C-alpha positions as YAML, in Angstrom:
chain: A
units: angstrom
residues:
- id: 1
  name: MET
  ca: [64.90, 112.54, 89.96]
- id: 2
  name: ASN
  ca: [62.92, 111.18, 87.04]
- id: 3
  name: LEU
  ca: [59.16, 111.54, 87.30]
- id: 4
  name: PRO
  ca: [57.33, 108.24, 87.76]
- id: 5
  name: THR
  ca: [55.56, 106.90, 84.66]
- id: 6
  name: PHE
  ca: [52.54, 104.76, 83.87]
- id: 7
  name: GLN
  ca: [54.91, 101.84, 83.33]
- id: 8
  name: ASP
  ca: [56.25, 102.41, 86.86]
- id: 9
  name: VAL
  ca: [52.69, 102.16, 88.17]
- id: 10
  name: LEU
  ca: [52.17, 98.86, 86.34]
- id: 11
  name: ARG
  ca: [55.39, 97.50, 87.83]
- id: 12
  name: ALA
  ca: [54.33, 98.73, 91.27]
- id: 13
  name: ARG
  ca: [51.06, 96.85, 91.01]
- id: 14
  name: GLN
  ca: [52.98, 93.62, 90.43]
- id: 15
  name: THR
  ca: [55.20, 94.40, 93.42]
- id: 16
  name: ILE
  ca: [52.43, 95.12, 95.92]
- id: 17
  name: SER
  ca: [49.79, 92.65, 94.72]
- id: 18
  name: PRO
  ca: [51.12, 89.75, 96.87]
- id: 19
  name: TYR
  ca: [50.50, 91.87, 99.97]
- id: 20
  name: LEU
  ca: [47.39, 93.95, 99.21]
- id: 21
  name: ARG
  ca: [44.01, 93.21, 97.70]
- id: 22
  name: PRO
  ca: [42.10, 95.75, 95.58]
- id: 23
  name: THR
  ca: [39.89, 97.98, 97.71]
- id: 24
  name: PRO
  ca: [36.12, 98.31, 97.12]
- id: 25
  name: LEU
  ca: [34.56, 100.87, 94.81]
- id: 26
  name: TYR
  ca: [30.94, 101.35, 95.85]
- id: 27
  name: GLN
  ca: [28.15, 103.50, 94.49]
- id: 28
  name: TYR
  ca: [25.93, 105.30, 97.01]
- id: 29
  name: LYS
  ca: [22.52, 106.38, 95.74]
- id: 30
  name: SER
  ca: [21.96, 108.87, 98.55]
- id: 31
  name: LEU
  ca: [25.27, 110.62, 97.87]
- id: 32
  name: SER
  ca: [24.49, 110.63, 94.15]
- id: 33
  name: GLU
  ca: [21.22, 112.42, 94.91]
- id: 34
  name: ILE
  ca: [22.96, 114.99, 97.11]
- id: 35
  name: VAL
  ca: [25.69, 115.75, 94.55]
- id: 36
  name: GLY
  ca: [23.44, 115.38, 91.49]
- id: 37
  name: ALA
  ca: [25.94, 112.99, 89.90]
- id: 38
  name: GLU
  ca: [26.65, 109.25, 89.82]
- id: 39
  name: VAL
  ca: [28.93, 109.03, 92.86]
- id: 40
  name: TRP
  ca: [31.33, 106.15, 93.52]
- id: 41
  name: ILE
  ca: [33.54, 105.93, 96.62]
- id: 42
  name: LYS
  ca: [36.98, 104.32, 96.42]
- id: 43
  name: HIS
  ca: [37.45, 102.84, 99.88]
- id: 44
  name: GLU
  ca: [41.17, 103.14, 100.57]
- id: 45
  name: ASN
  ca: [40.13, 103.34, 104.22]
- id: 46
  name: HIS
  ca: [39.76, 99.54, 103.95]
- id: 47
  name: GLN
  ca: [43.52, 99.02, 103.60]
- id: 48
  name: PRO
  ca: [45.37, 97.09, 106.36]
- id: 49
  name: ILE
  ca: [46.63, 100.38, 107.81]
- id: 50
  name: GLY
  ca: [43.35, 102.17, 107.08]
- id: 51
  name: ALA
  ca: [44.85, 104.41, 104.37]
- id: 52
  name: PHE
  ca: [46.03, 104.40, 100.74]
- id: 53
  name: LYS
  ca: [49.65, 105.15, 101.57]
- id: 54
  name: VAL
  ca: [50.46, 101.53, 102.43]
- id: 55
  name: ARG
  ca: [50.72, 100.90, 98.69]
- id: 56
  name: GLY
  ca: [53.56, 103.39, 98.30]
- id: 57
  name: GLY
  ca: [55.36, 102.24, 101.42]
- id: 58
  name: ILE
  ca: [55.54, 98.65, 100.23]
- id: 59
  name: ASN
  ca: [56.65, 99.62, 96.73]
- id: 60
  name: PHE
  ca: [59.38, 101.88, 98.08]
- id: 61
  name: ILE
  ca: [60.87, 99.39, 100.54]
- id: 62
  name: ALA
  ca: [60.62, 96.57, 97.97]
- id: 63
  name: ASN
  ca: [62.78, 98.62, 95.60]
- id: 64
  name: LEU
  ca: [65.29, 99.74, 98.23]
- id: 65
  name: ASP
  ca: [68.85, 98.47, 97.70]
- id: 66
  name: ALA
  ca: [70.38, 96.04, 100.18]
- id: 67
  name: ASP
  ca: [72.82, 98.58, 101.63]
- id: 68
  name: SER
  ca: [70.04, 101.08, 102.40]
- id: 69
  name: ARG
  ca: [67.92, 98.36, 103.96]
- id: 70
  name: ALA
  ca: [70.84, 97.40, 106.21]
- id: 71
  name: ARG
  ca: [71.36, 101.02, 107.31]
- id: 72
  name: GLY
  ca: [67.69, 101.55, 108.04]
- id: 73
  name: VAL
  ca: [65.11, 104.13, 107.08]
- id: 74
  name: ILE
  ca: [63.95, 107.35, 108.72]
- id: 75
  name: THR
  ca: [60.93, 109.42, 107.72]
- id: 76
  name: ALA
  ca: [58.61, 112.12, 109.01]
- id: 77
  name: SER
  ca: [54.85, 111.81, 109.14]
- id: 78
  name: THR
  ca: [51.64, 113.06, 110.67]
- id: 79
  name: GLY
  ca: [50.46, 109.45, 110.68]
- id: 80
  name: ASN
  ca: [49.39, 107.54, 107.58]
- id: 81
  name: HIS
  ca: [52.70, 107.80, 105.73]
- id: 82
  name: GLY
  ca: [54.46, 106.68, 108.91]
- id: 83
  name: GLN
  ca: [52.13, 103.72, 109.18]
- id: 84
  name: SER
  ca: [52.80, 102.74, 105.56]
- id: 85
  name: VAL
  ca: [56.57, 102.83, 106.00]
- id: 86
  name: ALA
  ca: [56.46, 101.00, 109.34]
- id: 87
  name: TYR
  ca: [54.18, 98.34, 107.86]
- id: 88
  name: ALA
  ca: [56.45, 97.84, 104.85]
- id: 89
  name: CYS
  ca: [59.61, 97.80, 106.95]
- id: 90
  name: ARG
  ca: [58.13, 95.07, 109.13]
- id: 91
  name: LEU
  ca: [57.42, 93.01, 105.99]
- id: 92
  name: TYR
  ca: [61.02, 93.34, 104.81]
- id: 93
  name: GLY
  ca: [62.82, 93.35, 108.18]
- id: 94
  name: VAL
  ca: [64.12, 96.92, 107.93]
- id: 95
  name: LYS
  ca: [64.81, 99.19, 110.92]
- id: 96
  name: VAL
  ca: [62.72, 102.37, 110.79]
- id: 97
  name: ILE
  ca: [62.41, 105.63, 112.73]
- id: 98
  name: VAL
  ca: [59.32, 107.81, 112.28]
- id: 99
  name: ALA
  ca: [59.52, 111.45, 113.38]
- id: 100
  name: MET
  ca: [56.08, 112.79, 114.30]
- id: 101
  name: PRO
  ca: [54.75, 116.09, 115.66]
- id: 102
  name: ASN
  ca: [53.82, 116.20, 119.32]
- id: 103
  name: GLY
  ca: [50.10, 115.63, 119.80]
- id: 104
  name: SER
  ca: [49.80, 113.38, 116.73]
- id: 105
  name: ASN
  ca: [46.69, 111.26, 116.26]
- id: 106
  name: PRO
  ca: [47.00, 108.57, 118.97]
- id: 107
  name: VAL
  ca: [45.34, 105.96, 116.74]
- id: 108
  name: LYS
  ca: [48.10, 106.39, 114.18]
- id: 109
  name: VAL
  ca: [50.84, 106.61, 116.80]
- id: 110
  name: GLU
  ca: [49.76, 103.30, 118.34]
- id: 111
  name: ALA
  ca: [49.62, 101.61, 114.94]
- id: 112
  name: ILE
  ca: [53.09, 102.84, 113.95]
- id: 113
  name: ARG
  ca: [54.52, 101.61, 117.24]
- id: 114
  name: ASN
  ca: [52.76, 98.24, 116.86]
- id: 115
  name: PHE
  ca: [54.37, 97.81, 113.44]
- id: 116
  name: GLY
  ca: [57.74, 97.99, 115.17]
- id: 117
  name: ALA
  ca: [58.89, 101.53, 114.36]
- id: 118
  name: ASP
  ca: [60.83, 103.74, 116.75]
- id: 119
  name: ILE
  ca: [58.88, 107.01, 117.11]
- id: 120
  name: HIS
  ca: [60.55, 110.36, 117.80]
- id: 121
  name: PHE
  ca: [58.16, 113.17, 118.70]
- id: 122
  name: ILE
  ca: [59.50, 116.44, 117.30]
- id: 123
  name: GLY
  ca: [57.93, 119.89, 117.17]
- id: 124
  name: GLU
  ca: [54.32, 120.88, 116.77]
- id: 125
  name: LYS
  ca: [53.99, 120.62, 112.97]
- id: 126
  name: PHE
  ca: [55.00, 118.17, 110.25]
- id: 127
  name: ASP
  ca: [57.61, 120.49, 108.79]
- id: 128
  name: GLU
  ca: [59.56, 120.51, 112.06]
- id: 129
  name: SER
  ca: [59.52, 116.71, 112.12]
- id: 130
  name: ARG
  ca: [60.63, 116.60, 108.49]
- id: 131
  name: LYS
  ca: [63.62, 118.87, 109.21]
- id: 132
  name: TYR
  ca: [64.65, 116.67, 112.14]
- id: 133
  name: ALA
  ca: [64.39, 113.50, 110.07]
- id: 134
  name: THR
  ca: [66.54, 114.84, 107.24]
- id: 135
  name: GLU
  ca: [69.23, 115.96, 109.68]
- id: 136
  name: LYS
  ca: [69.20, 112.69, 111.64]
- id: 137
  name: ALA
  ca: [69.45, 110.69, 108.42]
- id: 138
  name: GLN
  ca: [72.72, 112.47, 107.65]
- id: 139
  name: ASP
  ca: [74.03, 112.04, 111.19]
- id: 140
  name: GLU
  ca: [73.11, 108.34, 111.45]
- id: 141
  name: GLY
  ca: [73.75, 107.29, 107.85]
- id: 142
  name: MET
  ca: [70.14, 106.17, 107.42]
- id: 143
  name: ARG
  ca: [68.07, 106.43, 104.25]
- id: 144
  name: TYR
  ca: [65.75, 109.43, 104.53]
- id: 145
  name: LEU
  ca: [62.38, 108.69, 102.99]
- id: 146
  name: SER
  ca: [60.45, 111.77, 101.91]
- id: 147
  name: ALA
  ca: [56.69, 111.68, 102.33]
- id: 148
  name: GLY
  ca: [56.28, 113.03, 98.80]
- id: 149
  name: ASP
  ca: [59.47, 113.35, 96.77]
- id: 150
  name: GLU
  ca: [59.99, 109.64, 96.09]
- id: 151
  name: PRO
  ca: [59.08, 108.21, 92.67]
- id: 152
  name: HIS
  ca: [58.51, 104.71, 94.07]
- id: 153
  name: LEU
  ca: [56.01, 106.09, 96.60]
- id: 154
  name: ILE
  ca: [54.03, 107.85, 93.91]
- id: 155
  name: ALA
  ca: [54.12, 104.89, 91.54]
- id: 156
  name: GLY
  ca: [53.10, 102.64, 94.41]
- id: 157
  name: VAL
  ca: [49.87, 104.48, 95.18]
- id: 158
  name: GLY
  ca: [48.91, 104.75, 91.50]
- id: 159
  name: PRO
  ca: [47.33, 101.27, 91.29]
- id: 160
  name: TYR
  ca: [44.23, 102.43, 93.18]
- id: 161
  name: ALA
  ca: [43.44, 104.64, 90.18]
- id: 162
  name: LEU
  ca: [43.92, 101.60, 87.94]
- id: 163
  name: GLU
  ca: [41.40, 99.74, 90.09]
- id: 164
  name: ILE
  ca: [38.88, 102.58, 89.72]
- id: 165
  name: LEU
  ca: [39.12, 102.60, 85.92]
- id: 166
  name: GLU
  ca: [39.16, 98.83, 85.56]
- id: 167
  name: SER
  ca: [35.95, 98.63, 87.56]
- id: 168
  name: GLN
  ca: [34.27, 101.69, 86.02]
- id: 169
  name: PRO
  ca: [36.04, 102.61, 82.76]
- id: 170
  name: ASP
  ca: [33.59, 105.41, 81.97]
- id: 171
  name: VAL
  ca: [34.34, 107.48, 85.07]
- id: 172
  name: GLU
  ca: [34.52, 111.13, 84.00]
- id: 173
  name: THR
  ca: [35.92, 112.81, 87.12]
- id: 174
  name: ILE
  ca: [38.13, 111.63, 89.98]
- id: 175
  name: ILE
  ca: [38.43, 113.80, 93.09]
- id: 176
  name: VAL
  ca: [41.36, 113.09, 95.38]
- id: 177
  name: PRO
  ca: [42.58, 114.65, 98.66]
- id: 178
  name: VAL
  ca: [45.95, 116.43, 98.62]
- id: 179
  name: GLY
  ca: [48.37, 116.74, 101.52]
- id: 180
  name: GLY
  ca: [51.79, 116.37, 99.97]
- id: 181
  name: GLY
  ca: [50.27, 115.23, 96.69]
- id: 182
  name: SER
  ca: [51.49, 111.66, 96.17]
- id: 183
  name: GLY
  ca: [47.97, 110.24, 95.87]
- id: 184
  name: ALA
  ca: [46.80, 112.91, 93.44]
- id: 185
  name: SER
  ca: [50.00, 112.47, 91.42]
- id: 186
  name: GLY
  ca: [49.37, 108.74, 91.11]
- id: 187
  name: VAL
  ca: [45.81, 109.38, 89.94]
- id: 188
  name: CYS
  ca: [47.02, 111.93, 87.38]
- id: 189
  name: ILE
  ca: [49.61, 109.56, 85.93]
- id: 190
  name: VAL
  ca: [47.11, 106.74, 85.51]
- id: 191
  name: ALA
  ca: [44.07, 108.72, 84.40]
- id: 192
  name: LYS
  ca: [45.88, 110.82, 81.82]
- id: 193
  name: SER
  ca: [47.69, 107.77, 80.43]
- id: 194
  name: ILE
  ca: [44.47, 105.78, 79.99]
- id: 195
  name: ASN
  ca: [42.06, 108.57, 79.01]
- id: 196
  name: PRO
  ca: [43.26, 112.20, 78.94]
- id: 197
  name: LYS
  ca: [39.64, 113.36, 78.98]
- id: 198
  name: ILE
  ca: [39.19, 112.19, 82.58]
- id: 199
  name: GLN
  ca: [39.06, 115.21, 84.86]
- id: 200
  name: VAL
  ca: [41.26, 114.94, 87.96]
- id: 201
  name: ILE
  ca: [40.49, 117.38, 90.77]
- id: 202
  name: GLY
  ca: [42.60, 117.85, 93.90]
- id: 203
  name: VAL
  ca: [41.22, 119.11, 97.20]
- id: 204
  name: GLN
  ca: [43.10, 120.56, 100.15]
- id: 205
  name: ALA
  ca: [42.16, 122.28, 103.40]
- id: 206
  name: GLU
  ca: [42.03, 126.06, 103.12]
- id: 207
  name: ALA
  ca: [43.67, 126.17, 106.57]
- id: 208
  name: SER
  ca: [46.76, 124.42, 105.08]
- id: 209
  name: PRO
  ca: [46.93, 125.50, 101.42]
- id: 210
  name: ALA
  ca: [50.63, 125.18, 100.53]
- id: 211
  name: ALA
  ca: [50.21, 122.58, 97.77]
- id: 212
  name: TYR
  ca: [47.21, 124.43, 96.31]
- id: 213
  name: LEU
  ca: [48.99, 127.77, 96.24]
- id: 214
  name: SER
  ca: [52.15, 126.25, 94.77]
- id: 215
  name: TRP
  ca: [50.08, 124.61, 92.00]
- id: 216
  name: LYS
  ca: [48.07, 127.75, 91.32]
- id: 217
  name: GLU
  ca: [51.05, 130.11, 91.25]
- id: 218
  name: LYS
  ca: [53.41, 127.60, 89.58]
- id: 219
  name: ARG
  ca: [56.13, 128.28, 92.15]
- id: 220
  name: TRP
  ca: [57.24, 127.12, 95.60]
- id: 221
  name: VAL
  ca: [54.86, 128.59, 98.19]
- id: 222
  name: GLU
  ca: [54.98, 127.91, 101.92]
- id: 223
  name: ALA
  ca: [51.79, 128.69, 103.80]
- id: 224
  name: LYS
  ca: [50.00, 128.49, 107.13]
- id: 225
  name: ASN
  ca: [49.44, 124.95, 108.38]
- id: 226
  name: LYS
  ca: [46.51, 124.99, 110.77]
- id: 227
  name: THR
  ca: [44.02, 122.36, 109.60]
- id: 228
  name: PHE
  ca: [42.77, 119.74, 112.03]
- id: 229
  name: ALA
  ca: [42.97, 117.23, 109.14]
- id: 230
  name: GLU
  ca: [46.44, 115.83, 109.73]
- id: 231
  name: GLY
  ca: [46.41, 114.03, 106.38]
- id: 232
  name: LEU
  ca: [46.17, 117.42, 104.65]
- id: 233
  name: ALA
  ca: [48.49, 119.26, 107.05]
- id: 234
  name: THR
  ca: [51.60, 120.33, 105.16]
- id: 235
  name: GLY
  ca: [53.07, 123.81, 105.28]
- id: 236
  name: ALA
  ca: [55.38, 123.38, 102.27]
- id: 237
  name: PRO
  ca: [54.95, 121.58, 98.94]
- id: 238
  name: PHE
  ca: [56.84, 118.58, 97.55]
- id: 239
  name: GLU
  ca: [58.67, 119.13, 94.28]
- id: 240
  name: ILE
  ca: [57.97, 115.88, 92.40]
- id: 241
  name: PRO
  ca: [54.20, 115.88, 93.09]
- id: 242
  name: GLN
  ca: [54.05, 119.55, 92.11]
- id: 243
  name: GLN
  ca: [55.66, 118.84, 88.76]
- id: 244
  name: ILE
  ca: [53.10, 116.12, 88.05]
- id: 245
  name: LEU
  ca: [50.15, 118.16, 89.31]
- id: 246
  name: ARG
  ca: [51.14, 121.21, 87.24]
- id: 247
  name: ARG
  ca: [51.34, 119.00, 84.18]
- id: 248
  name: ASP
  ca: [48.20, 116.88, 84.65]
- id: 249
  name: LEU
  ca: [45.83, 118.17, 87.35]
- id: 250
  name: ASP
  ca: [42.70, 119.76, 85.85]
- id: 251
  name: ASP
  ca: [41.48, 121.66, 88.90]
- id: 252
  name: PHE
  ca: [42.31, 122.19, 92.55]
- id: 253
  name: ILE
  ca: [39.98, 123.54, 95.22]
- id: 254
  name: LEU
  ca: [40.06, 124.36, 98.91]
- id: 255
  name: VAL
  ca: [37.50, 123.33, 101.52]
- id: 256
  name: SER
  ca: [36.92, 124.81, 104.95]
- id: 257
  name: GLU
  ca: [37.26, 123.05, 108.27]
- id: 258
  name: ASP
  ca: [33.49, 123.17, 108.63]
- id: 259
  name: GLU
  ca: [33.02, 121.58, 105.20]
- id: 260
  name: LEU
  ca: [35.38, 118.78, 106.17]
- id: 261
  name: LYS
  ca: [33.47, 118.15, 109.41]
- id: 262
  name: SER
  ca: [30.13, 118.07, 107.61]
- id: 263
  name: ALA
  ca: [31.53, 115.61, 105.08]
- id: 264
  name: MET
  ca: [32.81, 113.34, 107.86]
- id: 265
  name: ILE
  ca: [29.33, 113.12, 109.34]
- id: 266
  name: LEU
  ca: [27.75, 112.63, 105.93]
- id: 267
  name: ALA
  ca: [30.15, 109.75, 105.24]
- id: 268
  name: ILE
  ca: [29.04, 108.05, 108.45]
- id: 269
  name: GLU
  ca: [25.36, 108.56, 107.64]
- id: 270
  name: LYS
  ca: [25.42, 107.56, 103.98]
- id: 271
  name: THR
  ca: [28.29, 105.07, 103.63]
- id: 272
  name: ARG
  ca: [28.53, 103.66, 107.18]
- id: 273
  name: ASN
  ca: [32.28, 104.35, 107.08]
- id: 274
  name: LEU
  ca: [34.45, 106.36, 109.44]
- id: 275
  name: ALA
  ca: [36.41, 108.74, 107.25]
- id: 276
  name: GLU
  ca: [39.20, 110.75, 108.82]
- id: 277
  name: PRO
  ca: [39.07, 114.44, 107.87]
- id: 278
  name: ALA
  ca: [41.42, 113.99, 104.90]
- id: 279
  name: GLY
  ca: [39.43, 110.93, 103.83]
- id: 280
  name: ALA
  ca: [36.24, 113.00, 103.76]
- id: 281
  name: ALA
  ca: [37.84, 115.84, 101.76]
- id: 282
  name: SER
  ca: [36.84, 114.48, 98.34]
- id: 283
  name: LEU
  ca: [33.21, 114.27, 99.45]
- id: 284
  name: ALA
  ca: [33.38, 117.83, 100.79]
- id: 285
  name: ALA
  ca: [34.76, 118.93, 97.42]
- id: 286
  name: ALA
  ca: [32.06, 117.09, 95.45]
- id: 287
  name: ILE
  ca: [29.34, 118.85, 97.43]
- id: 288
  name: LYS
  ca: [31.04, 122.19, 96.87]
- id: 289
  name: LEU
  ca: [31.37, 121.48, 93.12]
- id: 290
  name: ARG
  ca: [27.98, 119.85, 92.64]
- id: 291
  name: GLU
  ca: [26.80, 122.34, 90.01]
- id: 292
  name: SER
  ca: [29.75, 121.56, 87.73]
- id: 293
  name: LEU
  ca: [29.55, 117.81, 88.45]
- id: 294
  name: ARG
  ca: [25.85, 117.48, 87.72]
- id: 295
  name: GLY
  ca: [25.06, 114.44, 85.60]
- id: 296
  name: LYS
  ca: [28.64, 113.13, 85.54]
- id: 297
  name: LYS
  ca: [30.08, 109.86, 86.75]
- id: 298
  name: VAL
  ca: [32.39, 110.74, 89.63]
- id: 299
  name: ALA
  ca: [34.83, 108.72, 91.75]
- id: 300
  name: LEU
  ca: [35.71, 110.09, 95.17]
- id: 301
  name: VAL
  ca: [38.79, 108.77, 96.95]
- id: 302
  name: MET
  ca: [38.16, 108.06, 100.63]
- id: 303
  name: SER
  ca: [41.88, 108.08, 101.35]
- id: 304
  name: GLY
  ca: [41.85, 107.04, 105.01]
- id: 305
  name: GLY
  ca: [39.79, 106.17, 108.03]
- id: 306
  name: ASN
  ca: [42.20, 106.51, 110.94]
- id: 307
  name: LEU
  ca: [40.02, 108.73, 113.05]
- id: 308
  name: ASP
  ca: [40.86, 109.77, 116.59]
- id: 309
  name: ILE
  ca: [37.70, 109.01, 118.57]
- id: 310
  name: ARG
  ca: [38.15, 112.23, 120.57]
- id: 311
  name: ASN
  ca: [38.13, 114.28, 117.36]
- id: 312
  name: LEU
  ca: [35.06, 112.40, 116.18]
- id: 313
  name: LYS
  ca: [33.30, 113.16, 119.45]
- id: 314
  name: ASN
  ca: [34.18, 116.85, 119.15]
- id: 315
  name: VAL
  ca: [33.00, 117.01, 115.53]
- id: 316
  name: LEU
  ca: [29.71, 115.28, 116.36]
- id: 317
  name: ASN
  ca: [29.08, 117.49, 119.38]
- id: 318
  name: GLU
  ca: [29.87, 120.64, 117.39]
- id: 319
  name: LYS
  ca: [27.78, 119.78, 114.34]
- id: 320
  name: LEU
  ca: [24.81, 118.34, 116.21]
- id: 321
  name: SER
  ca: [24.60, 121.35, 118.53]
- id: 322
  name: ASN
  ca: [24.20, 123.71, 115.57]
...
């Protein structure tokens, strides 16, 4: 497959603009004081599905050929990708199956079902669901949609980086959560095309570090997949995002489960937004990197806000009891 380009991102923006408005980019003085930098939050949690991935889902289905639309689409997801595909398939009248791990976030499960998708619960981890989806696509003649290795998905999410730079052209650093890497890839394509001096930093959970290790070692690395942040929970990398990240990503760090939980609470306190664990990852990274970010203008991507209330209760109880 050809890697998506900046021109693909521009085309994607035209495709998705009838369906999605730009999301807010807000500065928070209290977060700026904590990090020691000028901190701006890109609120992709304000999307109709509560996550950035809806952009890629719409762009992919819009570019799908008529035969594939007629045969239907199957994908695997821990939640937000499944929502994006289900949402887009409802817009275009396409049948869709979403394979999800057992015990998936009930908020995301309900949303996917409400968008009209047929959900198949498979295995305990995303990688088991992904294997099932690829096999069923072959058996049923459906179009398998990868959560990461699809150029139209990556191009589709890129416009949120355009929105950041159109609003604040002098941003020096963008920090973006990484699960499979589509969001970070989109940011890299846009940022490096507009201003190669912009620093793009990826952040992943140290309990699920497959993408980080693959980037660092420049080879395919499968790893443990134990994070509670389902948006970061992948045990194997995706090839197309890895190629883009190896080419363009400036730095990549890991954050602990405790750092993610602290960032979730800080997001509630300082931004009045519910950030799911993956959505709080960029804030956790900024706090961890505050010495190197001091004095810079930094955009943090709040990638999603689909938080299971039971997880929120557990996080609050755990952190407030310490």
